[in-house]
Backbone as ProteinMPNN parsed JSONL, in Angstrom:
{"seq_chain_A": "MSFDPLSELDRLASGLLQSRPGPRVMPVDLYREADRYILTADLPGVEPESIDIEVDGQLLTIRAQRTAPRIEGVKWLVQERPAGTYLRQFSIGEGVDSANISASYDNGVLSLVIPVSQKAKSRKIQVLSQHSAQEQRPAGDPSTSQS", "coords_chain_A": {"N_chain_A": [[30.086, -60.359, -29.216], [26.877, -61.2, -29.633], [23.97, -60.84, -31.947], [20.738, -61.146, -31.763], [17.99, -60.958, -33.788], [15.286, -61.645, -33.289], [14.622, -61.525, -30.674], [15.54, -58.826, -30.347], [13.284, -57.608, -31.944], [11.168, -58.493, -30.387], [11.846, -57.351, -27.908], [11.401, -54.268, -28.866], [8.664, -54.483, -29.732], [7.466, -54.903, -27.306], [8.016, -52.737, -26.067], [6.755, -50.707, -27.453], [4.148, -51.404, -26.988], [3.956, -51.062, -24.331], [4.267, -48.33, -24.223], [1.784, -47.352, -25.218], [-1.242, -45.311, -24.89], [-3.331, -45.705, -21.762], [-4.452, -48.376, -19.263], [-1.784, -50.131, -17.564], [-0.516, -53.636, -17.533], [-0.845, -55.728, -14.612], [0.828, -58.102, -13.254], [-0.483, -61.176, -11.724], [-0.974, -63.593, -9.053], [-3.093, -66.174, -8.168], [-4.591, -68.234, -5.854], [-6.41, -70.945, -4.133], [-6.527, -71.377, -0.67], [-7.443, -73.385, 1.828], [-10.268, -72.182, 3.424], [-10.038, -69.61, 2.036], [-9.246, -67.251, -0.554], [-6.054, -66.303, -1.984], [-4.553, -63.607, -3.455], [-2.015, -62.164, -5.063], [-0.291, -59.459, -6.327], [1.959, -57.801, -8.504], [3.173, -54.73, -7.962], [5.656, -53.086, -8.426], [7.216, -49.965, -7.195], [5.121, -48.454, -6.681], [3.202, -46.217, -4.741], [1.773, -46.827, -1.772], [-0.564, -45.309, -1.09], [-1.663, -44.705, -3.599], [-2.974, -46.976, -4.304], [-6.228, -48.364, -5.187], [-8.748, -50.352, -4.145], [-11.676, -51.942, -5.082], [-14.88, -53.268, -4.606], [-17.574, -54.025, -6.333], [-20.603, -55.386, -6.359], [-20.321, -58.195, -8.2], [-17.787, -57.741, -9.064], [-14.324, -57.407, -8.787], [-12.031, -54.683, -8.382], [-8.899, -53.47, -8.923], [-6.799, -50.841, -8.823], [-3.995, -48.87, -9.634], [-1.536, -46.362, -9.34], [1.596, -45.341, -10.875], [4.0, -43.206, -10.842], [6.324, -41.522, -13.109], [9.63, -40.691, -12.68], [10.605, -37.273, -12.226], [13.101, -35.705, -13.534], [15.086, -33.145, -14.034], [16.892, -31.715, -16.921], [18.261, -34.012, -17.789], [19.139, -36.5, -20.105], [17.588, -39.152, -21.252], [18.712, -42.54, -21.55], [17.728, -45.014, -21.454], [14.713, -46.011, -20.638], [12.733, -48.124, -19.12], [11.086, -48.756, -17.257], [7.668, -48.816, -16.726], [5.518, -46.178, -16.198], [2.33, -45.111, -15.037], [-1.248, -45.758, -15.051], [-2.148, -48.805, -13.532], [-4.237, -51.483, -13.966], [-6.584, -53.994, -12.914], [-9.197, -56.322, -13.248], [-11.481, -58.534, -11.67], [-13.916, -61.188, -11.938], [-15.859, -62.068, -9.336], [-17.154, -64.658, -7.6], [-20.565, -65.595, -6.002], [-19.835, -66.977, -3.801], [-18.004, -65.853, -2.243], [-16.774, -63.913, 0.449], [-17.385, -60.807, 0.348], [-17.19, -58.64, 2.205], [-15.368, -58.921, 4.033], [-12.718, -58.915, 2.838], [-9.25, -58.45, 2.903], [-6.454, -56.42, 2.638], [-2.877, -55.98, 2.037], [0.329, -54.251, 1.653], [3.629, -54.691, 0.53], [7.016, -54.414, -0.024], [6.581, -53.921, -2.842], [4.535, -55.621, -3.624], [1.271, -56.398, -3.682], [-1.082, -57.796, -1.547], [-3.972, -59.739, -1.401], [-6.531, -61.049, 0.794], [-9.128, -63.082, 0.354], [-11.92, -64.164, 1.72], [-13.67, -67.166, 1.855], [-17.255, -67.596, 1.611], [-19.568, -68.715, 4.164], [-21.67, -70.139, 3.175], [-20.639, -71.045, 0.858], [-18.855, -72.825, 1.579], [-17.439, -76.143, 1.556], [-19.263, -79.037, 2.49], [-20.035, -82.249, 4.271], [-22.442, -84.545, 3.122], [-24.58, -86.675, 4.332], [-25.144, -89.91, 3.4], [-28.103, -91.762, 3.109], [-29.311, -95.159, 3.321], [-32.527, -96.945, 2.691], [-32.913, -98.782, 4.489], [-31.148, -97.636, 6.798], [-32.493, -95.464, 7.163], [-35.062, -96.01, 8.228], [-34.035, -97.294, 10.584], [-33.45, -94.869, 11.906], [-35.806, -93.687, 12.549], [-37.974, -92.487, 14.999], [-39.345, -94.222, 17.782], [-42.759, -95.287, 17.64], [-43.371, -93.986, 15.362], [-45.726, -93.789, 12.828], [-44.909, -94.46, 10.126], [-43.063, -96.843, 10.625], [-44.446, -98.788, 11.689], [-45.372, -102.215, 11.122], [-47.719, -104.006, 8.843]], "CA_chain_A": [[28.842, -60.05, -28.792], [25.937, -61.663, -30.775], [22.672, -60.202, -32.332], [19.477, -61.87, -32.03], [16.89, -60.192, -34.347], [13.851, -62.05, -32.741], [14.724, -60.979, -29.218], [15.193, -57.392, -30.636], [12.026, -57.245, -32.194], [10.266, -58.648, -28.941], [11.915, -56.018, -26.987], [10.767, -53.217, -29.42], [7.256, -54.62, -29.544], [6.828, -54.932, -25.902], [8.192, -51.288, -25.744], [5.648, -50.276, -28.059], [2.902, -51.919, -26.285], [4.097, -50.246, -22.99], [4.178, -46.845, -24.472], [0.464, -46.913, -25.549], [-1.959, -44.873, -23.607], [-4.28, -46.674, -21.267], [-3.843, -49.094, -18.118], [-0.782, -51.14, -17.765], [-0.968, -54.858, -17.07], [-0.289, -56.062, -13.457], [0.874, -59.661, -13.089], [-0.96, -61.553, -10.295], [-1.021, -64.888, -8.75], [-4.096, -66.375, -7.275], [-4.78, -69.667, -5.425], [-7.162, -71.124, -2.799], [-5.929, -72.026, 0.405], [-8.336, -73.782, 2.801], [-11.475, -71.272, 3.114], [-9.921, -68.324, 1.628], [-8.366, -67.059, -1.913], [-5.123, -65.499, -1.943], [-4.307, -62.819, -4.467], [-0.846, -61.467, -5.032], [-0.071, -58.793, -7.624], [3.267, -57.062, -8.568], [3.184, -53.224, -8.328], [6.784, -52.26, -8.014], [7.629, -48.522, -7.3], [3.739, -47.894, -6.662], [3.056, -45.592, -3.497], [0.462, -47.638, -1.257], [-1.627, -44.331, -1.207], [-2.27, -44.726, -4.933], [-3.649, -48.229, -4.632], [-7.488, -48.321, -4.984], [-9.459, -51.592, -4.426], [-13.085, -51.824, -4.948], [-15.792, -54.545, -4.83], [-18.926, -53.557, -6.712], [-21.429, -56.436, -6.68], [-19.414, -59.359, -8.398], [-16.595, -57.222, -9.753], [-13.214, -56.784, -7.8], [-11.242, -53.909, -9.271], [-7.546, -53.129, -8.349], [-6.209, -49.854, -9.598], [-2.754, -48.173, -8.944], [-0.734, -45.311, -10.049], [3.018, -45.332, -10.661], [4.369, -42.039, -11.443], [7.554, -41.536, -13.684], [10.568, -39.709, -12.04], [10.82, -36.14, -12.896], [14.462, -35.242, -13.426], [15.431, -31.9, -15.057], [18.215, -31.651, -17.429], [18.846, -35.096, -18.221], [18.776, -37.141, -21.261], [17.203, -40.516, -20.835], [19.288, -43.428, -22.515], [16.962, -46.156, -21.481], [13.58, -45.716, -19.677], [11.82, -49.428, -19.427], [10.056, -48.999, -15.936], [6.479, -48.147, -17.219], [4.698, -45.289, -15.404], [0.935, -44.768, -15.662], [-2.169, -46.579, -14.356], [-2.228, -50.339, -13.677], [-5.581, -51.929, -13.691], [-7.045, -55.372, -13.068], [-10.65, -56.646, -12.555], [-12.016, -59.964, -11.557], [-15.026, -61.421, -11.443], [-15.812, -62.906, -8.063], [-18.571, -65.476, -7.512], [-21.424, -65.302, -4.871], [-19.443, -67.72, -2.692], [-16.8, -64.882, -1.657], [-17.267, -63.05, 1.699], [-16.537, -59.608, -0.101], [-17.267, -57.692, 3.125], [-13.981, -59.325, 4.88], [-11.47, -58.889, 1.915], [-8.225, -57.663, 3.445], [-5.324, -56.032, 1.687], [-1.498, -55.484, 2.485], [1.356, -54.03, 0.418], [4.793, -54.923, 1.325], [8.155, -54.674, -0.919], [6.201, -53.812, -4.256], [3.722, -56.729, -3.777], [-0.079, -56.368, -3.134], [-1.773, -59.224, -1.278], [-5.609, -59.656, -0.775], [-6.959, -62.245, 1.453], [-10.479, -63.022, -0.009], [-12.356, -65.17, 2.375], [-14.864, -67.981, 1.157], [-18.495, -67.227, 2.483], [-20.134, -69.778, 4.901], [-22.649, -70.777, 2.328], [-19.908, -71.777, -0.226], [-17.89, -73.789, 1.968], [-17.868, -77.436, 1.271], [-19.798, -79.697, 3.631], [-20.345, -83.448, 3.973], [-23.889, -84.896, 3.255], [-24.716, -88.12, 4.852], [-26.147, -90.792, 2.498], [-28.952, -92.872, 4.058], [-30.066, -96.134, 2.891], [-33.849, -97.15, 3.185], [-32.737, -99.376, 5.963], [-30.658, -96.809, 7.843], [-33.546, -94.463, 7.364], [-35.965, -96.732, 9.148], [-33.495, -97.428, 11.974], [-33.307, -93.469, 12.546], [-37.108, -93.082, 12.831], [-38.373, -92.419, 16.334], [-40.481, -95.318, 18.208], [-43.996, -94.689, 17.649], [-43.737, -93.286, 14.323], [-46.582, -94.705, 12.083], [-44.134, -95.242, 9.058], [-42.211, -97.755, 10.976], [-45.16, -100.123, 12.221], [-45.526, -103.221, 10.072], [-49.082, -104.464, 8.969]], "C_chain_A": [[28.042, -60.565, -30.067], [24.725, -61.017, -30.73], [21.722, -61.054, -32.477], [18.219, -61.019, -32.328], [15.526, -60.469, -33.732], [13.864, -61.39, -31.392], [14.764, -59.259, -29.328], [13.83, -56.947, -31.118], [10.859, -57.485, -30.995], [10.318, -57.588, -28.167], [11.259, -54.633, -27.564], [9.235, -53.397, -29.553], [6.498, -54.173, -28.208], [6.94, -53.308, -25.532], [7.071, -50.364, -26.388], [4.437, -50.334, -27.472], [2.885, -51.147, -25.063], [3.807, -48.849, -23.017], [2.64, -46.295, -24.984], [-0.287, -46.294, -24.375], [-2.938, -45.86, -22.934], [-3.578, -47.358, -19.996], [-2.881, -50.046, -18.414], [-1.216, -52.589, -17.226], [-0.263, -55.158, -15.53], [-0.23, -57.479, -13.361], [0.345, -60.077, -11.727], [-0.908, -63.146, -10.396], [-2.231, -65.123, -7.928], [-4.539, -67.779, -7.147], [-5.829, -69.751, -4.266], [-6.227, -71.902, -1.769], [-6.909, -72.165, 1.67], [-9.643, -72.79, 2.586], [-11.12, -69.985, 2.862], [-8.981, -68.434, 0.137], [-7.353, -66.125, -1.487], [-4.576, -64.831, -3.19], [-3.061, -62.098, -4.254], [-0.645, -60.672, -6.451], [1.237, -57.868, -7.544], [3.053, -55.65, -8.899], [4.47, -52.666, -7.878], [6.729, -50.798, -8.24], [6.178, -47.723, -7.195], [3.767, -47.399, -5.08], [1.851, -46.341, -3.104], [-0.79, -46.632, -1.289], [-2.305, -44.345, -2.442], [-3.14, -45.855, -5.161], [-4.995, -48.126, -4.323], [-8.055, -49.789, -5.224], [-10.918, -51.516, -4.037], [-14.001, -53.019, -5.313], [-17.362, -53.991, -5.183], [-19.772, -54.658, -7.269], [-20.399, -57.696, -6.865], [-18.015, -58.972, -9.073], [-15.617, -56.553, -8.635], [-12.413, -55.965, -8.784], [-9.905, -53.559, -8.353], [-7.001, -52.153, -9.24], [-5.136, -49.286, -8.93], [-2.151, -47.298, -9.845], [0.675, -45.35, -9.87], [3.452, -44.03, -11.336], [5.958, -42.111, -11.869], [8.437, -40.533, -12.846], [10.599, -38.611, -12.69], [12.203, -35.505, -12.731], [14.647, -34.254, -14.35], [16.738, -32.037, -15.567], [18.977, -32.777, -17.817], [18.334, -35.723, -19.493], [18.677, -38.647, -21.015], [17.877, -41.557, -21.917], [18.459, -44.685, -22.462], [15.885, -45.766, -20.145], [12.556, -46.904, -19.829], [10.893, -49.619, -18.261], [8.868, -48.218, -16.355], [5.878, -47.448, -15.963], [3.187, -45.227, -15.992], [0.058, -45.558, -14.592], [-2.203, -47.919, -14.475], [-3.691, -50.672, -13.145], [-5.936, -53.218, -13.901], [-8.534, -55.554, -12.598], [-10.61, -58.189, -12.819], [-13.319, -60.177, -11.181], [-15.293, -62.364, -10.324], [-17.243, -63.409, -7.802], [-19.218, -65.101, -6.255], [-20.671, -66.064, -3.594], [-18.05, -67.133, -2.048], [-17.541, -64.058, -0.594], [-16.729, -61.455, 1.242], [-16.556, -58.442, 1.038], [-15.995, -57.943, 4.212], [-12.923, -59.334, 4.09], [-10.555, -57.976, 2.707], [-7.234, -57.589, 2.54], [-4.013, -55.577, 2.509], [-0.674, -55.291, 1.313], [2.582, -53.899, 1.197], [5.896, -55.274, 0.024], [7.534, -54.786, -2.529], [5.046, -54.933, -4.422], [2.431, -56.538, -3.032], [-0.688, -57.536, -2.811], [-3.059, -58.904, -0.73], [-5.825, -61.009, -0.327], [-8.526, -62.2, 1.167], [-11.129, -64.269, 0.608], [-13.587, -65.876, 1.633], [-16.174, -67.639, 2.071], [-18.889, -68.657, 3.025], [-20.893, -70.593, 4.066], [-21.833, -71.59, 1.37], [-18.868, -72.717, 0.357], [-18.296, -75.275, 2.019], [-18.367, -78.118, 2.662], [-20.081, -81.283, 3.353], [-21.803, -83.572, 4.07], [-23.813, -86.333, 3.461], [-25.64, -88.804, 3.969], [-26.866, -91.933, 3.383], [-29.318, -93.887, 3.06], [-31.558, -96.24, 3.384], [-33.74, -97.887, 4.46], [-32.374, -98.501, 7.002], [-31.692, -95.845, 7.987], [-34.557, -94.874, 8.449], [-35.464, -96.914, 10.656], [-33.502, -95.974, 12.607], [-34.717, -92.971, 13.042], [-37.481, -93.291, 14.281], [-39.483, -93.674, 16.622], [-41.682, -94.457, 18.113], [-44.379, -94.14, 16.336], [-44.457, -94.344, 13.249], [-45.921, -95.307, 10.837], [-43.474, -96.405, 9.335], [-43.043, -99.096, 11.36], [-45.277, -100.866, 10.863], [-47.064, -103.796, 10.246], [-49.099, -105.988, 9.031]], "O_chain_A": [[28.41, -60.416, -31.232], [24.31, -60.601, -29.649], [21.838, -61.832, -33.425], [17.527, -60.484, -31.461], [14.691, -59.567, -33.674], [12.917, -60.648, -31.135], [14.147, -58.528, -28.554], [13.321, -55.927, -30.654], [9.884, -56.76, -30.793], [9.36, -56.938, -27.748], [10.627, -53.923, -26.781], [8.557, -52.373, -29.474], [5.496, -53.486, -28.01], [6.106, -52.726, -24.838], [6.601, -49.391, -25.799], [3.694, -49.353, -27.444], [1.844, -50.578, -24.736], [3.244, -48.23, -22.114], [2.358, -45.105, -25.12], [-0.102, -46.589, -23.194], [-3.327, -46.82, -23.598], [-2.43, -47.07, -19.659], [-3.016, -50.776, -19.397], [-2.221, -52.679, -16.519], [0.893, -54.769, -15.365], [-1.299, -58.088, -13.387], [0.651, -59.455, -10.71], [-0.828, -63.817, -11.425], [-2.452, -64.339, -7.005], [-4.829, -68.46, -8.13], [-6.08, -68.781, -3.55], [-5.417, -72.795, -2.015], [-7.136, -71.214, 2.419], [-10.005, -72.674, 1.415], [-11.801, -69.111, 3.399], [-8.252, -69.367, -0.201], [-7.644, -65.212, -0.714], [-4.105, -65.605, -4.024], [-3.002, -61.388, -3.25], [-0.827, -61.228, -7.535], [1.475, -57.247, -6.508], [2.763, -55.349, -10.057], [4.453, -51.809, -6.994], [6.278, -50.348, -9.293], [6.074, -46.551, -7.557], [4.304, -48.119, -4.239], [0.951, -46.527, -3.923], [-1.92, -47.077, -1.491], [-3.494, -44.025, -2.456], [-3.978, -45.824, -6.062], [-5.201, -47.785, -3.158], [-7.883, -50.369, -6.296], [-11.329, -51.126, -2.944], [-13.778, -53.668, -6.335], [-18.155, -53.61, -4.321], [-19.738, -54.909, -8.473], [-19.759, -58.154, -5.918], [-17.257, -59.818, -9.546], [-15.86, -55.614, -7.876], [-12.122, -56.43, -9.886], [-10.001, -53.405, -7.136], [-6.715, -52.503, -10.385], [-5.209, -49.156, -7.709], [-2.244, -47.471, -11.06], [1.069, -45.395, -8.704], [3.155, -43.914, -12.525], [6.774, -42.658, -11.127], [7.871, -39.559, -12.352], [10.628, -38.769, -13.911], [12.389, -34.778, -11.756], [14.361, -34.501, -15.522], [17.665, -32.416, -14.85], [20.158, -32.675, -18.148], [17.197, -35.482, -19.898], [19.644, -39.287, -20.604], [17.587, -41.406, -23.104], [18.501, -45.421, -23.448], [16.193, -45.361, -19.025], [11.594, -46.748, -20.58], [10.036, -50.503, -18.253], [8.974, -46.992, -16.366], [5.758, -48.022, -14.881], [2.921, -45.284, -17.192], [0.498, -45.935, -13.506], [-2.297, -48.326, -15.632], [-4.188, -50.214, -12.117], [-5.674, -53.708, -15.0], [-8.971, -54.939, -11.625], [-10.047, -58.859, -13.685], [-13.871, -59.541, -10.283], [-14.887, -63.518, -10.466], [-18.26, -62.716, -7.795], [-18.619, -64.388, -5.45], [-20.954, -65.71, -2.45], [-17.202, -67.819, -1.476], [-18.682, -63.616, -0.728], [-15.731, -60.979, 1.783], [-15.978, -57.381, 0.802], [-15.762, -57.143, 5.118], [-11.943, -59.834, 4.643], [-10.954, -56.894, 3.138], [-7.046, -58.476, 1.708], [-4.113, -54.885, 3.522], [-0.799, -55.89, 0.245], [2.697, -53.237, 2.228], [5.696, -56.193, -0.771], [7.968, -55.626, -3.317], [4.66, -55.063, -5.584], [2.469, -56.514, -1.802], [-0.873, -58.359, -3.708], [-3.291, -58.07, 0.145], [-5.396, -61.992, -0.931], [-9.183, -61.318, 1.722], [-10.92, -65.361, 0.08], [-14.369, -65.245, 0.923], [-15.998, -67.425, 3.27], [-18.566, -69.665, 2.397], [-20.787, -71.81, 4.222], [-22.221, -72.714, 1.05], [-18.09, -73.327, -0.377], [-19.388, -75.603, 2.483], [-17.923, -77.776, 3.758], [-20.356, -81.584, 2.191], [-22.442, -82.909, 4.887], [-23.066, -87.076, 2.825], [-26.78, -88.383, 3.774], [-26.335, -92.754, 4.13], [-29.641, -93.49, 1.94], [-31.848, -95.664, 4.432], [-34.452, -97.596, 5.421], [-33.046, -98.459, 8.032], [-31.761, -95.345, 9.11], [-34.827, -94.158, 9.413], [-36.152, -96.762, 11.665], [-33.56, -95.908, 13.834], [-34.822, -92.015, 13.811], [-37.241, -94.41, 14.734], [-40.327, -94.008, 15.79], [-41.728, -93.259, 18.392], [-45.551, -93.832, 16.121], [-43.968, -95.415, 12.889], [-46.225, -96.438, 10.458], [-43.225, -97.12, 8.365], [-42.541, -100.22, 11.369], [-45.282, -100.321, 9.759], [-47.596, -104.02, 11.334], [-50.168, -106.59, 9.139]]}, "name": "protein", "num_of_chains": 1, "seq": "MSFDPLSELDRLASGLLQSRPGPRVMPVDLYREADRYILTADLPGVEPESIDIEVDGQLLTIRAQRTAPRIEGVKWLVQERPAGTYLRQFSIGEGVDSANISASYDNGVLSLVIPVSQKAKSRKIQVLSQHSAQEQRPAGDPSTSQS"}
């Protein structure tokens, strides 16, 4: 058996950081797929009823609570699964349709589908040259008559 002092220090530091009061970090993935954003967040052991998702203006807040098991008469040898409040906040732009955000929770993973608003969707703009602009003017248009 070998001892790695750096990994042991890393384990101790992360344990100290997790034992501090305040919200826990929730790891997320976020990507865009066509006309929507997909956000997935790891929340293992969280009861779906404790998950709160709120949009306030341009701020999306995800909050969840994980409670530690209450077992009487035991002496914990290792307790690494953090309990407490999990919190993440995201600034969402005006290009998001916040009224149609949907959420689901399955196997400890929270998934949000965040649609892009109609005004933020990309569109093609036709480029006209002076020649093609003249061809598109209706007959009888005074700007097309030649002197």
